[in-house]
Structure formats: structure tokens, C-alpha cells
N, C-alpha and C positions, 0 to 999 in steps of 0.2 A: 502493499497499501505506499509505504514510505519513499519508492522509487516509482510509481506511477504517478505520485506528488512531486518529484522533484522534475521528471520529463512535461510536466505541465507547466510549472512555475518558473523552468531555468528558461525557456524562451521568451516568456513575458518578461521576467527581470532580463534579462538580455536586451532587449528592448526600450526599456526602461531606461536602464546604463546608457546607450548609446545614444537615447533622445537628451539625456542629461549633459551626455558627452557632446551631443551639437548645443546643444541650448548653452551649456559653458563657453564653445568656443564663438556665439557670439552670430550662428551662422540659422536663417529659418526658409522661408519661403518667400517671404518679403525682401528678406536682406540674405540670398544664395550666396554662397560659393563662388568666384570669376578663376574659372581653372582656362589659363590661357594656352592657346597648340598653337602650330605652325602649320599655313596654310597648303603647305608643300614640304613636306618633310615625309612623303612615304615609303615604307609602311607603318612606320611610327602614328604618324598625324597626318591630316591633310583634310582639307573641304573641298566638296563637289559641286557642281555650277548650279546647286540650288543652294548652297551654302549652309548644308546638310556636313558636320564632323564625321569623321572616318579612323580609322585606324586603332592599333594595339594598343597605345598607351588610351587613348577614349575607351576603349574595350576596362583595361585593367582600375583606370579611375572611375568608370562608369560602374562597376563591380564594388570596388573602394570605397564609393562614397555611399553604396547600398547597404554595405556593412556597417556605415560609421553612423548612420542614418541623418547624412549633411544632404541638403539641398544641393542643387549647383547648377550653374550657368558656364556659357563656354565664351570666351574671347576670340576669337579668330584672328590672326596678322601675321607679317611675315616674321621673320626670325630676329633680327637684328632689333624690331621694335618690340618682341613678346621679348627674350632676354631684357632689355632696358625694362619694359612692364614688370617682369617678376622682380627682378634685382632691386626697381625701384619700390617695390611694393605696391603699385599700379594694378597688377591681378593677384591673389591672393594666392594660386599653387600654379606649379608650372613642373616640367620634366628638365634635365639637364644632364647633360655630363659632369661626375664631379672634380671641381678645381680649388687644388690649398690654396689659390691668388684671390676665393673667393668666399672662403670658408668664414671669414670674419665677418662680411658685409651682409650674409642670411644664413638661412640654415638648410641643410642637406639632410635627409632620408637616408638610411640606413639602404645599400643599395638594392636594386628592384631585382638588376641582372648583371652580369659583367660583357662590357664591350671587347672586341679582340680585331686591332690594326689588319687591314691589308693591304696591299698595293697592285695596283690596275699598271697593263702596259703593254704593246700591242704585240701579235706572236709574231711582229718581225725582225725585234729584238733579240740580239743573238741572245745576250745571258740575261737570267733572269733577274728582275732587280730584289736588291735589300739592301739595309742599312749599310752593309759594307764598301758597295758598288753605287754610290749618287753620287758623288764627286762630278759636278759638271751638269748634272741633272737636272732639267728643269720640270719640277714637280707640283701639283695643285692640291691643297686641302682647306678644307675650311679653318676659319681663323683658331689658331688652340694654340696657346703660349707654350708648350711642353714638347706639341710637333714643332713650332717655330725652330728650338734649341738645339732639337736633335738633328732636323736637318742643316741649319747652319753648322754645328758641328762636324756632320758630312759631309760639308762643301756643299753641298744642294744648293740650285735655286729655287726658291722658295716663292709661290705663287699662291698669295690667297684667295679663296674663292668667295661667294655665296649663294653660287646655283651647283650645287654637284649637278644636277644630269646633265647641266650644257656643257661641265669643265668636262666630261667622261665623254660625248660626244666631243667636245675640243681634241682632247685624248687620242679618239678612236680618228680623224683627221688630220691627227699631226703635229697639233699647236703645244702639247705636253709629252714629256718621257713616261710622266707616272699621274697618276693620283692615287691619292691615299683617303682611303674613307676606312668606316669599320665595315666588317665584314660581311652583315647583314644587307647593308647597302649594297655595296658591290654586287652580290647575288641579285639582290632587287633589280637594280637597275640595268645591269647585260641583260636582265632576261628580259626584262619588259622595252630596253630599247632596241633590243635584236642587233647588238653588235659583237660580228660572229670574229671579226678579228684583233680582240681583246681577251687575255689571262688573269689569271689574279694570284694571288700568291700570299701568303699568312707572315708580316712582319714579327722580327724579333723585339719588339715592345711588350712595356705591360700594359693588362688590361685595366680597363676604367670602368667606373664604376656611374651605371645610370640611376640617377635619383628622381625623388621627389624633392623642389626646393618652395620653400616660403620666409616668409618673415615673422613668420608665427611659431615661434618654439612650440608652441603648445600643441598646434596643427600636426609640428609633424610630429610630434611625441605618440600622439595617437594613430597619426599612418603609421608610425613605427610597430607600434604594438600591433598592429590590424594585418601588416603585412607580414610578420611572423608566424602568423597563423594562416594565412593566404597559401603561405610558401608549405608548411608543413601540410596542408591539407592537397599540395598539386593544383592549387589554382592560379599561379602563374606562370605554370610550365603548359597548364593547358591553353592559356590564354594566349602566349607566343608562342608556342610547337616550338615547329620545327625551323621557323625565323633565325630562334639562336643556338640551333644546334651545331654543333662545332663543326661537322660535317657538311649541313643543307640535306642529312636525311632523316623524314620524317619514318620511325622503324616503328610497322606496326606493334597494338601490344601482343597479338599472336604471337612473335618472334620472342619477346621479353618473359610470355607465359614458358614456351616452349624450352629456354635456355634455364628458366628455373625450374622445370619438370628434370629437362636432364640433368640440371646440378641434384636434385636430390636423386634422381635413377643411379649416378656417379656415388653420391652418400650412400645410398643403400647396398649398392654391388662390394664399395668398400668395405663395408659393413659385416656384408657376408662373408667375405674372404677375408677378414679379420677373425670372423668366427670360426669356419671352416680353419683359419691358419691355428688358432687356438685350440680346437676339437684336435686338430692332428697333433699337436705338441702335448696336450695331455695323453693322447695316445700311445705317444712315446715318450712319455715321462713312464707312464705304466707298465709298458713293455721294460723301457731300463730297469723299475724297478724288481719286475718279474724276474728278469733276468739274473739282477744282481741277487733277488733270492737265492735263484738255482745253482748261482756259482758258490752261493754259501752253502748249498745242503750238498752240491759238488765233492767243494774240501773237505767238508766233515768228512762226507762218506769215504772218498778217496782216502783220509787219516784213518780213520776205523778200518775199511779193507783191507788197507798197508799193514797196520798198528795187530790186526786180531792173529795173521795165520806165524806174522814175527815172533808177537809172545808168546803163541805156542810152539815154536821152532826154537825160540830162546829157553825158554820153561823146562819143556823136557831135553833139551841137548844137557840143560846145569845139571838135571838131576841125575842127568846120566855121568857129566862129570865131575858129580861131589859123589858118584857111587863108589868111594875106594875101596872098602872092602866087599865089593862083589855081593852086596846082601839083596841086593834085586834079584830075582828070576831070570830065567833066558824068556818064559814068555810076556814077563813088562817090561822088559829090554825092548821083546818086538812089537808089543804094543805100543812103546814112546816112537819106535825107528818109524810105524805105518801111520802114525800123528806126526810124527814131523814130515814125511815121506808127501802127507796129505795135502800137508798145509805148505808146503813148500811146492808140489804141484799148483795149489790156489792161488799163489802169492806169483806162481808165473805166469800162471794164466790171466790174470787180471791185471799182470806189468804187459802182458801181450796186447792188449785188450785194449791199454791206454794208450802206447806205441800206434796200434792200426789206428783209433781215432786220431790221433793226433798226426799220421800222414794224410788221410782223407780231411783232414780240418784245414790242413797247412794246402792241401791242394797238391799234393807231391804226387800220387798215384796217379796214372794213366790206364785207360779202358782203350782193349781190341774187339772188335768186333767180328766174331767167327760164324760159319753156319752150323747150326745145330737140330739134334732130331730132336720137337719136344718131346715124343713121347720116353726115347729111352732115357732122356737128363731127368722127365721128372718121376722116373722109374728109379733112377738112381738114387734118388734125393729120397723116395721111400723107402725105401731099402733100406739106405744107414739110418733113415729113425725106426725104422722096426726093431733095429736093435738096442735101442734104448729105452722103448714104450715099456709102462708097467703091464703087467700079465693080464692080459683080456682085452687091451686096447687092439684096436685096428687102425691100422692105418691106409687107408684107398686115396688113388689112384683115380682123378675124373678126366673125363675124353681130352687130351692135350695131343690134337694131331699137328702134322705138318712141319714145315724146317722154316727156323726162323735167322737174320744176321743179327746178331745178339751177344753182347760179352756173356762168357758162362760163367766166368770169375764172377764177375758181379751180380751173375744173375744166383748163383750158388753160395756168393756169401748170405746174401740178403734174406732167398730162401730157407737154408739150414737154422738161421737164426730163430725164422718164427717157426719152423717147424720143433724145432729143441726147446723153445717157448712151450707148443701145444705139449709136448709129449714129459715134461717136464709138469705141469699144471693139469692133465688128465691123467685120474684113477682109473676112470672105466670110459668104454663108447669108443668114439669114433674119431679119427684126424685124419680131416679131407680137405685131400690136396687138388686145386682145380687150376686152370691155366687157360685165358682165350684171347683171342683183339680183343682190343679196346683204341678205335681211334688210329691215331699212326703207331701206337705199343701194343707192348702185350701186357697184360693184368694177371699177376700170382695171387691167389687167394689161400690162405690155410685156415682152414675153420675146425673148433674142437669141439665134446663138449662136459670141456673141464669146470672148472670151477668159476668162470665168468669174471670179466675184467674188473675189477671194484670202482665204483662212480668216480673216487677221489682222483685215478689214475687219467679217466680218459682223456684231459688234456695238458697233462705231460710225460705221460708213457715214453714220449720219444724224446723227452729231453735227458740231459745229462745227469744218471743218476738221480732219476725225479724220489722226490721225497717219500719213504719207508714203501721202496719200488721193490719188494716182496715176490713182484710177479715174474722178476727173472730169475733171481736166485735167491733160493731162501736162507740161506746161512751168509749170504754176504752178498752186498749188491752188485751190480754187472753194469754192463755198455753195453752189452746188443744191442737194442733196439735204438741206442743212441747211432751205436756205428753206421747201421742202418739203415737212417735219416740221412746221415751226411753222404755215403756211400748214393745215394736215389737222389737228393740235392743236388749232389757235384754232375750228376748224366741230367736232370731236368726232368726229372722223374715227380711221383708224389707218392704218398705209404701213409695209412690208417690204420685204425681201430674201429672195429664197431663190436654192439653186444646183442648178437641174433635173440628174438622174441623167444625162440626155444632154448635161448641160453646157451651158456658157452661165452668162447671169444673169436672174433673173424678178423686176422690181421691180412693185410691188403699191399698188396704194394702194384705199382705201373712203371713200368721202362720202356722206352724209346727202342723201338727194331733196332735203328741204325745208330750205335752209339761213335758219337763222332770223336777221336785222340785228343 
């Protein structure tokens, strides 16, 4: 309710305030403000044949006076007369370029906009004119003390004029070498005079401020407040439009909307790329943390795997050494010797696995392809496995037909590791060895009916000495499946482990038929 009331009262309050301001300034319908304009200063100010004022300055002043609620009328005249009328106070308000020489005799408003100088010259002139090459050149310009000082310093021949369109025509006819005016004047007159033999260039001179001028400081103060609001609302730009744009090109609103949309799109793309990058960094960090954890487990398990058999070997050896009185029986000595032998072989096996893994990880071992008979080779692997399986466990070979070019040693290494694991974990049932073409390679499956793959090992079964990996070896951790993965990765293959619905474990690997060196 309060907001609705404010929306109703604020316009009324503003109107009352502006009316009061107008009253305080002393203007009324009976005594309106007199705005002096130049009768021939297009496109800013001019008067038509019917005596009606036109121009951008007129449009701006109409809007300004409406907002200030100040009644006004026009006083058209030639520039020289209007200038004198404004400076002497015979008219209440006018517009002119700020001059430091006049700031003490009148009041200037804040800049409505800035004016930039250009010089017009004939296309036939071999050199583009600029302040640096005006020496000896005849240059026409409207009266301006700063311009007079600049031209004298440059060694030019100054020609003060009062009729700019006539001076531009005279330039085209060859009377002057150049005409200096403001940018919007140059564009306007070249277009409307139809002079095709002229060019214009910006001059490296400081811009000038185009301002309202009045003897009344109170009026100028009120105008300054309103001009700030009009600029913030875009009113000034809307009135003057492309006339004051630097390049003379009026850019449509849809272009700005398109640029803004593209900028927003770029921000969205940048944010998406950043998000993807952060997500990738997070994955890499998690992978690094997992790798670090696996390395810790690896070192712990290697330490255990080496220390356990060494402790047995040293312990039993020490007992044999300390038995100087031959108190141990022959049977006890044989048992200790068997323990020493068993742990020695276990230690040797593990060290060999470490060396084998080191070779594959270091990429020192190369592979060679040969043509092999699949049924014969698979049956050979099955026969070796039958010698180590538990009693009652069958080893079956599914149809593996044909000849392929493949590395037999590579295939044997990976397949026998899988078969040994299956034999170790299968107490009863069947171990099935299958092979079949898949894509451009050969897939080999080893399926057993054993105890199955523990859930906590599915993700890390091929990692280096996965934590608590009793699947490979009960008495000590092993590197069999880690070696398999290193070999298969080396030749661009794939390896995996699954738990079939009917139970047991399926270890599979796929390797290319042609393995390059």
C-alpha cells in the first residue's frame, strides 16, 4: 500500500517541485524564458522559410524545458548577434562551445556532449592535412581563439569565416587549402552540399565542450541537475543519435543485443569449461589418492611377502645351527629343511614375479606374433591345469577353432595365470576355458564354479597387490593378475573380471590377433 501511494505521490511532488523551481527562476507564461538560436547552424539549429525553429538543440531544449516546467520562446538571429545577446544577457539562454576566455563573463553548464575537430581538404591534395603539415596553407575556420593560436603556431594562414557552408564550397572551388570545423558539421555539409571532391580527417586537437550558456547561475544549476538525469536515462543520446557518433554510423539496437548475447554465451561457455576442468582435476586427484593408497598397500604387502618367508628361513636355520648337541631327531631336521625349502621357493617365486612385473611396467619386453593352432594350444593349457586342480574338479575346453597370428607366450602368460587362480579357488565343479574371435582380436574366458569374487576386490583385483587379495594366494599376496594387466595393457588389449549369476568367477582378456613389436 505504501509503495502504491509513493508511485502516485512522487510524480505530483516532482511536478510541484519543478513548478516551484520555475517560479523561483521568475519564468511564467507571461514572462517566458527566451532561448536564442542561430538561424543557420544546421543540423543543430536553423529556421525554415516559415520562421519555425528546427534542429537537435531545439529538440533537446524543448525536452529540458518541459522537464523543468519552464515556459520558453525562441529568439532566432545570426550567430554574431545571438552570441552577443547571450553574453550580454539580452536573451536568457543559448548554446555555445565552452571558452576559458568567457567563463568570467557568463555561466556555462556541464557539457551536453564533446565536439571533435576535423579538417576538410580536396582529394587532389597529395598529402592528408594535419596540424603538423599546415605551414603555408590557407585554412578557413569559425572564430575561435584556441584555433587561431594553434594555426599561428603551425605556420598556417588563418582565415576567420562566419558562413561555414560557403567556406566549404569555396574550399571545393580551390579558394582555401582546408576548412576546420567540428566532425558533425563536416559530415552534414559534405552530405547536403554534394561535394564529392572533398575528404575529411580527424585533427589531433583536444575536444571542446558544447554547453548551455546563461547569465543566470540559478538557471544553469537547475539545468545541470536535469542534464545529469537526462544523460543517465539516455535521452541526450537518443536526441542527437548518430550525429555525434565517432564514426558517423548508427548502430542498430539489435547489434548491441547480439553483442551482449554473445558475451553472455562466452561467459556460459567459459563457466562450463571451468566446471569441466574442475571436475577433471577432482577425478585426477581422486585417482592419485587411490594410486597412493594402492602403493601404500603394495609396499606393505611386499614387505610382508618378503619378511614372512625370510623369518621362517632364518628361524629354522638358527635352530639347526644352535642344535650342537644333536638333540633334534632326523624327522625334525627333515621337517625344518622342508620348511626352509618351501619358504625359499616361495620367496624366489615372489621375487621372480616382481622382476617380471618390473619388465612389463618398464616396457623392456617385446612380443612377437606367430601362427598357432588354437585347439592344440588351448588343450595344452588345460592339460597343465588338470595336474594342479583339486580332486573331482573338471577342466573343460570349449570349441576353439582355427589358426590365428598371435603371440603365444603372451597368451600363455595371461591365460595360465587365470587358470591357476581358478584351480586354486575351485574345490569342486568345473573350470571352463573358452576362446572366440571378437572384433579384430581374440577373447579368452576362464570360468570357474569356485567361491566367487569378493565384492571388495572387483575394482582393485588387477591393482598391485590389492588390499587383502587372498584370491590370488592364501598364504601370501601375489602379483599374477597385476602382471596380466600390465601385459595386456602393453599390447593394447583389455582385461576384466565378472561374477556370473550362477556363481563362481569369470576372468577374461581380449588381445589383438596381430601384436606389433
